C-alpha positions as CSV (number, residue, x, y, z in Angstrom):
1,M,-4.1,5.1,-11.2
2,L,-7.3,3.1,-10.6
3,D,-7.6,3.3,-6.8
4,A,-9.8,6.4,-6.7
5,P,-12.5,5.2,-9.0
6,V,-12.4,1.7,-7.6
7,R,-12.7,3.0,-4.0
8,R,-15.7,5.1,-5.1
9,A,-17.4,2.1,-6.7
10,L,-16.8,-0.3,-3.9
11,G,-17.2,2.2,-1.0
12,P,-20.9,1.6,-0.4
13,S,-20.5,-2.2,-0.3
14,L,-17.5,-2.0,2.0
15,D,-19.3,0.4,4.3
16,A,-22.3,-2.0,4.5
17,G,-19.9,-4.9,5.2
18,A,-18.2,-2.9,7.9
19,A,-21.5,-2.1,9.5
20,T,-22.3,-5.8,9.7
21,L,-18.9,-6.6,11.2
22,Q,-19.4,-3.8,13.8
23,R,-22.7,-5.4,14.8
24,L,-20.9,-8.7,15.3
25,G,-18.4,-6.9,17.6
26,L,-15.3,-7.4,15.5
27,S,-12.4,-5.0,15.7
28,A,-10.5,-3.3,12.9
29,T,-7.2,-4.4,14.3
30,G,-8.4,-8.0,14.5
31,L,-9.5,-7.8,10.9
32,T,-6.1,-6.5,9.9
33,V,-4.4,-9.4,11.7
34,A,-6.8,-11.9,10.1
35,G,-6.1,-10.5,6.7
36,W,-2.4,-10.7,7.2
37,L,-2.6,-14.3,8.3
38,V,-4.7,-15.1,5.2
39,G,-2.1,-13.3,3.1
40,V,0.7,-15.3,4.6
41,G,-1.3,-18.4,3.7
42,A,-1.5,-17.1,0.1
43,C,2.2,-16.6,0.0
44,V,2.8,-20.2,1.3
45,A,0.4,-21.5,-1.4
46,A,2.2,-19.6,-4.1
47,A,5.7,-20.7,-2.9
48,T,4.5,-24.4,-3.2
49,G,2.9,-23.9,-6.6
50,H,-0.7,-24.1,-5.4
51,W,-1.8,-21.2,-7.5
52,H,-5.5,-21.6,-7.2
53,L,-5.3,-21.5,-3.4
54,A,-2.9,-18.6,-3.6
55,L,-5.5,-16.7,-5.8
56,V,-8.3,-17.4,-3.3
57,G,-6.1,-16.3,-0.3
58,W,-4.8,-13.2,-2.1
59,L,-8.3,-12.0,-3.0
60,L,-9.6,-12.7,0.5
61,N,-6.6,-10.8,1.9
62,R,-7.6,-7.8,-0.2
63,V,-11.3,-8.0,0.8
64,L,-10.3,-8.0,4.5
65,D,-7.9,-5.1,3.9
66,G,-10.7,-3.2,2.2
67,L,-13.0,-3.8,5.2
68,D,-10.7,-2.9,8.1
69,G,-10.5,0.8,7.1
70,P,-14.3,1.4,7.0
71,L,-14.7,-0.6,10.2
72,A,-12.0,1.5,11.9
73,R,-13.8,4.7,10.9
74,R,-16.9,3.3,12.5
75,T,-15.4,2.1,15.8
76,G,-12.6,4.7,16.1
77,A,-9.5,4.8,14.0
78,T,-6.2,4.7,15.8
79,D,-2.6,5.4,14.8
80,L,-1.7,1.9,15.9
81,G,-4.3,0.5,13.5
82,G,-3.0,2.6,10.6
83,F,0.6,1.5,11.3
84,L,-0.3,-2.2,11.5
85,D,-2.3,-1.9,8.3
86,I,0.5,-0.5,6.2
87,V,3.0,-2.9,7.6
88,A,0.7,-5.8,6.9
89,D,0.1,-4.6,3.3
90,F,3.8,-4.1,2.5
91,S,4.8,-7.4,4.0
92,I,2.3,-9.4,1.9
93,Y,3.1,-7.4,-1.3
94,G,6.7,-8.3,-0.9
95,G,6.2,-11.7,0.5
96,F,4.0,-12.8,-2.5
97,V,6.8,-11.8,-4.9
98,V,9.3,-13.8,-2.9
99,A,6.9,-16.8,-2.9
100,A,6.4,-16.6,-6.6
101,A,10.1,-16.5,-7.2
102,I,10.5,-19.6,-5.1
103,A,7.9,-21.4,-7.2
104,E,9.3,-20.3,-10.6
105,P,13.1,-20.1,-10.5
106,D,13.4,-18.9,-14.1
107,A,11.6,-15.7,-13.1
108,R,13.8,-14.8,-10.1
109,V,15.7,-12.0,-11.7
110,A,12.4,-10.3,-12.8
111,C,11.0,-10.8,-9.2
112,L,14.2,-9.3,-7.7
113,V,13.9,-6.2,-9.9
114,L,10.2,-5.9,-9.0
115,L,11.2,-6.0,-5.3
116,G,13.8,-3.3,-5.9
117,T,11.2,-1.0,-7.5
118,Y,8.9,-1.7,-4.6
119,Y,11.6,-0.5,-2.2
120,L,12.1,2.7,-4.1
121,S,8.4,3.5,-4.6
122,G,7.6,2.6,-1.0
123,T,10.3,4.7,0.3
124,A,9.2,7.7,-1.8
125,F,5.6,7.1,-0.7
126,L,6.2,6.9,3.0
127,A,8.7,9.9,3.0
128,L,6.3,12.0,0.9
129,S,3.4,11.1,3.2
130,S,5.4,12.2,6.2
131,V,6.3,15.5,4.5
132,L,2.6,16.1,3.5
133,E,1.6,15.7,7.1
134,K,3.5,18.9,7.9
135,R,1.7,21.0,5.3
136,D,-1.3,23.1,6.0
137,E,-4.8,21.6,5.9
138,A,-5.6,22.8,2.4
139,E,-2.6,21.1,1.0
140,R,-3.2,17.9,2.9
141,A,-6.8,17.7,1.7
142,D,-5.6,17.1,-1.9
143,Y,-4.1,13.8,-0.8
144,S,-6.4,12.7,2.0
145,D,-9.1,10.0,1.3
146,G,-9.9,9.1,4.9
147,R,-7.0,6.6,5.4
148,S,-4.5,6.9,8.2
149,L,-1.7,8.0,5.8
150,L,-1.8,10.6,3.1
151,F,-1.7,8.5,-0.1
152,V,0.1,9.9,-3.2
153,G,-1.1,8.1,-6.3
154,G,0.8,7.0,-9.4
155,L,0.6,4.6,-12.3
156,A,0.8,1.4,-10.1
157,E,-1.3,1.5,-6.9
158,G,-3.2,-1.0,-4.9
159,T,-5.7,-2.0,-7.6
160,E,-3.0,-2.6,-10.2
161,T,-1.2,-4.7,-7.7
162,V,-4.3,-6.8,-7.1
163,L,-4.6,-7.3,-10.9
164,A,-0.9,-8.2,-11.4
165,Y,-1.0,-10.8,-8.7
166,V,-4.2,-12.3,-10.1
167,L,-2.5,-12.6,-13.4
168,I,0.5,-14.3,-11.7
169,C,-1.8,-16.9,-10.1
170,L,-3.7,-17.5,-13.3
171,L,-0.6,-17.5,-15.6
172,P,2.4,-18.6,-13.5
173,E,4.2,-19.8,-16.6
174,H,4.4,-16.1,-17.6
175,L,5.5,-14.9,-14.2
176,A,8.8,-13.3,-15.6
177,L,6.9,-11.3,-18.2
178,I,4.3,-10.1,-15.7
179,A,7.0,-9.2,-13.2
180,W,9.0,-7.2,-15.7
181,V,6.0,-5.3,-16.9
182,F,4.7,-4.5,-13.4
183,A,8.3,-3.6,-12.3
184,A,8.3,-1.0,-15.1
185,A,5.0,0.4,-13.9
186,V,6.2,0.5,-10.2
187,A,9.4,2.3,-11.3
188,I,7.3,4.9,-13.2
189,T,5.3,5.4,-10.0
190,A,8.4,5.9,-8.0
191,V,9.6,8.5,-10.4
192,Q,6.2,10.3,-10.2
193,R,6.4,10.4,-6.4
194,I,9.9,11.6,-6.3
195,A,9.2,14.3,-8.9
196,L,6.1,15.4,-6.8
197,G,8.2,15.5,-3.6
198,I,10.9,17.6,-5.3
199,H,8.2,20.0,-6.7
200,L,6.5,20.4,-3.3
201,L,9.6,20.9,-1.3
202,R,11.2,23.3,-3.8
203,T,8.1,25.4,-4.6
204,Q,6.0,25.2,-1.5
205,P,8.2,25.3,1.6
206,S,6.4,24.2,4.7
207,H,5.0,26.8,7.1
208,G,7.4,27.7,9.8
209,S,10.4,26.7,7.8
210,G,13.5,28.9,7.5
211,P,16.9,29.3,9.0
212,I,17.3,28.3,12.6
213,P,17.9,31.4,14.6
214,T,21.3,31.9,16.1
215,P,21.2,31.9,19.9
216,T,21.9,35.3,21.5
217,E,24.7,35.7,24.0
218,E,22.4,35.5,27.0
219,H,20.9,32.1,25.8
220,R,24.3,30.5,25.2
């Protein structure tokens, strides 16, 4: 819900940072890997109850993730880079919840439900992105923001995830409540994406779709 305005607000600063990194000779893929390693460190810190370190690691992970895209667009975006970026993001998103559950056993049911809603929302997101790639250019433009995948928004997006995890780090004693509330938001997002997918597929069949022609006798 908040990703679009936040990206517009932070875009100039991220572009300036990417320009500096380009002059230093850094690669977007290297930045993605570095961000993932920092994210893993944040997960370890959370699992061991070092919440302030987890907060610093989480925010640094998000900064690096925000920089690798603009840097890739400057140096040449690749499908491999886009693939690694989304895998890195999803692994840290889920890993942080697992780490929080390890640190706070009383919140494990809420964290488990949150992971379940992540699974459903992420599946709908990736499937719908794949479907949208097959649409014509005008349709794809509605969901393209320059990233490797076509992103379909919803109530809970990247910005909301950042805020939820910041709250977890600052208020770990309220982890269960935070996880339940965020799980509800992610579940709503999953429903939004599924509903959009059904709408697009039922009302706007992709070009070239239709019954597969029956082979003629001479082609059998």
